[in-house]
C-alpha positions in Angstrom: 8.6 -50.0 151.7 11.5 -49.1 149.4 14.5 -51.5 149.1 18.2 -49.9 148.8 20.3 -52.9 146.9 23.3 -50.4 148.5 22.0 -50.4 152.2 19.3 -50.2 154.8 17.8 -47.4 156.1 16.5 -47.9 159.6 14.4 -45.7 162.1 16.0 -45.9 165.5 14.2 -44.7 168.8 15.7 -44.6 171.9 13.7 -43.8 174.8 14.5 -43.0 178.3 12.3 -42.6 181.8 13.1 -41.8 184.8 10.7 -42.4 187.5 11.6 -40.3 191.0 10.2 -41.4 194.4 9.7 -37.8 195.3 9.6 -34.3 193.7 12.1 -33.1 191.6 12.4 -29.1 191.4 14.7 -29.6 188.4 17.4 -31.2 186.4 19.9 -31.1 183.5 20.2 -34.0 181.2 23.0 -34.3 178.8 22.3 -37.1 175.9 24.9 -38.7 173.2 22.0 -40.4 171.0 22.3 -38.4 167.8 24.0 -41.0 165.2 27.0 -39.6 163.6 27.2 -39.6 159.6 30.3 -41.4 158.3 31.4 -43.0 155.1 29.0 -46.0 155.5 26.7 -44.2 157.3 24.1 -41.5 156.5 22.3 -39.8 159.2 19.1 -38.4 157.0 16.7 -36.8 159.9 17.1 -37.1 163.9 14.7 -35.6 166.9 15.2 -35.6 170.5 12.2 -34.6 172.5 11.5 -34.5 176.3 8.4 -34.5 178.3 8.3 -31.9 180.2 9.5 -29.7 178.1 12.6 -28.5 178.3 13.4 -24.5 179.4 16.3 -24.7 177.4 18.4 -26.9 174.6 21.9 -26.5 173.9 23.6 -28.5 170.8 27.7 -28.8 170.7 30.2 -31.3 169.3 32.6 -32.8 172.1 36.2 -33.7 171.6 35.5 -36.7 169.8 33.0 -35.1 167.3 30.3 -36.9 168.7 26.8 -34.6 168.6 25.8 -33.4 172.0 22.4 -32.1 173.4 21.6 -31.1 177.3 18.4 -30.2 178.5 17.5 -28.0 181.2 13.9 -28.7 183.3 13.0 -26.4 186.0 9.3 -27.3 186.5 8.6 -29.6 189.1 8.0 -33.3 187.9 8.1 -37.1 189.6 9.1 -38.4 186.1 11.2 -37.6 182.9 11.2 -39.1 179.7 13.7 -38.6 176.6 12.9 -40.0 173.2 15.4 -39.7 170.5 14.5 -40.8 166.7 16.6 -40.9 163.8 16.6 -42.3 160.2 19.5 -43.5 159.5 21.1 -45.2 156.2 23.5 -47.8 156.5 25.4 -48.9 153.9 28.2 -52.5 153.9 31.9 -50.6 155.1 35.0 -51.1 153.1 37.8 -52.7 155.4 40.2 -50.5 156.0 43.5 -51.5 153.8 46.9 -52.4 155.9 45.0 -55.3 158.0 47.5 -57.7 156.6 50.9 -55.7 158.2 52.5 -57.5 161.6 50.8 -56.4 164.4 54.2 -55.2 166.1 54.7 -52.9 163.2 51.4 -51.1 164.0 52.8 -50.9 167.8 55.9 -49.6 166.8 54.4 -46.4 163.9 52.2 -45.6 167.8 55.1 -45.7 169.7 57.0 -43.3 167.7 53.8 -41.3 166.7 56.0 -39.5 163.9 52.8 -39.0 161.5 49.8 -36.9 162.4 47.6 -39.9 162.1 49.7 -42.0 164.6 50.5 -39.0 167.1 46.3 -38.1 167.1 45.6 -42.2 167.4 48.1 -42.3 170.5 45.7 -41.0 172.7 44.0 -44.2 172.6 46.7 -46.3 173.5 47.0 -44.7 177.1 44.8 -46.2 180.3 41.7 -43.8 180.7 39.1 -43.8 183.3 37.3 -47.2 183.0 39.9 -48.9 181.1 43.6 -49.6 182.7 46.8 -50.9 180.8 47.7 -54.4 182.9 50.2 -57.1 182.7 47.5 -59.5 183.2 45.4 -58.0 180.0 48.9 -57.8 178.5 49.1 -61.9 178.4 45.3 -62.6 177.7 46.1 -60.6 174.3 49.7 -62.5 173.7 48.1 -65.8 173.2 46.3 -63.7 170.0 49.0 -61.4 169.4 51.4 -64.0 168.3 55.5 -62.7 166.2 54.5 -61.6 163.0 50.8 -62.1 163.3 49.2 -60.0 160.5 47.0 -57.1 163.0 43.3 -57.9 161.3 43.8 -62.0 162.0 45.1 -61.2 165.6 42.4 -58.2 166.3 39.6 -61.1 164.9 40.9 -64.1 167.0 41.1 -62.0 170.4 37.4 -60.9 169.6 36.8 -64.3 169.2 38.5 -65.7 172.4 36.0 -63.1 174.4 33.0 -64.0 173.1 33.9 -67.7 173.7 35.4 -67.2 177.4 33.3 -64.5 178.9 29.4 -65.2 179.4 27.1 -62.4 178.6 25.0 -61.9 181.8 22.8 -58.9 182.9 22.6 -57.2 186.2 26.4 -58.9 186.9 28.4 -55.5 186.6 27.5 -51.6 186.7 29.4 -48.5 185.5 31.5 -48.7 188.1 32.7 -52.2 187.9 36.7 -52.0 188.0 37.9 -53.8 184.5 39.8 -56.4 186.0 37.1 -57.8 188.4 35.4 -58.2 185.0 38.1 -60.2 183.5 38.7 -61.8 186.5 34.9 -63.3 186.9 34.4 -63.8 182.9 31.0 -62.1 182.8 29.5 -59.2 181.8 27.5 -57.5 179.1 28.8 -55.5 175.8 30.2 -52.3 177.9 32.2 -55.0 179.8 33.6 -57.1 177.0 34.5 -54.1 175.0 36.6 -52.3 177.7 38.0 -55.8 178.3 39.6 -55.9 174.4 40.4 -52.2 174.8 42.5 -52.9 177.7 44.2 -56.1 176.4 45.1 -54.0 172.9 46.2 -51.0 174.9 48.2 -53.3 177.1 50.1 -54.2 173.9 50.4 -50.9 172.7 47.9 -50.6 170.4 45.0 -47.8 169.7 41.8 -49.1 170.4 38.4 -46.6 171.2 35.1 -47.5 172.4 32.3 -47.2 170.1 28.6 -46.5 170.9 25.7 -47.4 169.0 22.4 -49.5 168.5 22.2 -53.3 166.7 19.1 -54.0 164.7 15.9 -55.1 166.6 14.9 -58.9 166.2 18.7 -60.1 164.8 20.4 -63.0 166.5 22.5 -60.7 168.1 23.3 -60.2 172.1 22.6 -57.0 173.3 20.2 -55.9 170.9 17.1 -54.0 172.2 19.3 -51.9 174.0 22.3 -49.4 174.2 25.0 -51.4 172.3 28.7 -50.9 172.4 32.1 -52.6 170.6 36.0 -51.6 169.7 37.7 -49.6 166.9 41.5 -50.5 166.3 43.7 -47.9 164.6 45.1 -49.3 161.4 48.1 -46.8 160.3 47.2 -45.9 156.6 43.8 -47.1 156.5 41.5 -45.8 159.6 39.9 -48.1 161.8 38.9 -51.4 162.5 35.6 -52.0 164.0 35.1 -55.8 165.9 31.7 -56.3 168.1 33.2 -59.2 170.8 30.2 -59.4 172.7 29.1 -61.0 168.8 32.2 -62.3 167.4 31.4 -60.2 163.9 33.0 -57.0 162.4 30.0 -54.5 162.3 28.2 -54.3 159.4 24.7 -53.2 158.2 23.0 -54.3 161.8 25.1 -51.6 163.6 24.2 -48.3 163.8 27.2 -46.1 165.6 26.0 -43.0 168.0 29.6 -42.0 168.4 33.4 -42.8 170.5 35.7 -42.1 172.6 38.3 -43.4 175.3 35.5 -45.5 177.3 31.9 -45.5 178.2 32.3 -42.5 180.5 33.5 -40.3 177.2 29.9 -41.4 175.4 27.6 -42.2 177.8 24.1 -42.2 176.2 22.2 -40.6 178.3 23.6 -38.6 181.9 22.7 -35.6 184.3 21.8 -34.7 187.7 18.5 -34.1 189.5 17.2 -31.9 192.4 15.3 -34.0 194.6 13.7 -37.1 193.3 15.1 -39.6 196.4 15.3 -43.4 194.3 15.1 -43.4 191.2 13.8 -46.4 188.4 15.5 -46.1 185.3 13.7 -47.7 181.9 15.5 -47.6 178.7 14.0 -49.2 175.6 15.7 -49.3 172.1 14.3 -50.1 168.9 16.1 -50.4 165.3 13.7 -51.4 162.4 13.9 -51.0 158.6 11.8 -48.2 157.7 10.2 -46.6 154.8 11.1 -43.1 153.5 8.5 -40.9 154.9 9.9 -38.5 156.6 10.1 -37.8 160.8 6.5 -36.0 161.7 7.5 -32.6 163.4 
């Protein structure tokens, strides 16, 4: 394997299996499983395969610029498998400038949204289907966002507190679990912790978006071997600062970015609809490992 001091090349494999209790006559699946190309992340190659093979495949970019692939399966089946494989080169990130500005200055700039970048970011201050703005969340954020505190320091502190105050526990929440229920129970997974942090930030007037991605397999991270999620906070003049409250880190070469949106609903890795099938079992497996420089086989 060749080494690259400027970063790491990974092979990411995301497998989703649907096992149906009865025959499905046809189905349509929409996936966001193609990593984005970013200043620190280069998509070398990507492919998505399904079993059964699709009758049609369509690709487009959504409102947020994420790559979306839609499959239509029109033959009868009792199981459906999607395998997305990507080669991605991830380098170290340069922290955005402007994080030493008092957080209230950033809040006020967003509220004024007088410049194109703050106007564009302002939609991430507003509530979204899975993330409410609430006085309880604002009070939780206020412990970190004390008067005059630099934005970067306050965001790091909020991320650290969520990591400390909340217990990572699978199967205690679902996609439809209300955010304030998660906040009160202090339990959940990366999706929940990201929603809590986004809700807290938006409740004090800051712009925060939900980031979907993967973690390097085998690393000492909570949430590896599955889809992962974290948060990005808008920094005027600098871009976006990513924070992973589940692991209390700023994402680096161990995090691969798939896409982003207002909340989970905008960037669900896989969703679809099937005619028939009855009850179903869904199995998901994710592997992200350093890769050699051999291209993906066709």
